[in-house]
Structure formats: C-alpha cells, structure tokens
C-alpha angles and dihedrals in degrees: 000000000000120000120207120198130205117245115263111269139157119253089251092054091049091048093051093043099046101031109025094160095058097071122059118221095253092054090044091056091048092050092049090050092050091048094049093050096044115110110201094197092052091046089054091050091049092050091048091050093050091048091050090051091051091051091049091051090050092051092050091051091059131206114343114216110235125210117245113256116255092231095044092126090057093045092050090049091227122145118233111230114216127196090209125081112268094221128052120245118242093254092052095068115122095206111046117209115254132198117253110240 
C-alpha cells in the first residue's frame, strides 16, 4: 500500500485551486489581503489572552451548584428499596381478564 499526500496548502489556496468558480474576484482579493496581513504568532497570543480572561471570569464566578441528574440512581448503580410489594396482587389488576366468547 502506497499513500500519496497532497501538497501543503492553505484552505484559501485549496478553495481557489479546486473550486475557482465559487469565489468572485472582489472576494478573492479581500481574502488574499486578509491572508497576507495575518500574523499567526499574534493570533495565537490573542487566543491565549482571551482564554486566560475566560478562565479568570470562571474562577471569580465561583462554584456553580449543579442539579442532580434525574437518573442518578441508575448511574450510581444503587438499588431503590421500596416498602411496597414489587408485584401487584391479582385483585389489584385494572383490567380484569375476560373470557373470549
């Protein structure tokens, strides 16, 4: 088995190469301008700063009380003990059997 890999390309390059009719020339120029002015290192620093701010806001908010899950008994694998009988008695049936005629 021989694997062949595509050459490294940006998403914009792949879009223009594989689907040239999807992007009009004005949008293509705007995308090229955005790509040429993008600074990956600065973008990474901005993302890190935003994530740090979000973490700080979450810490300031404190512990949020969560609601107990509806199926917590099932998740804990504990058996619920009932004082009632688990099976109905014969006279407790709501639909009494009838003879077919």
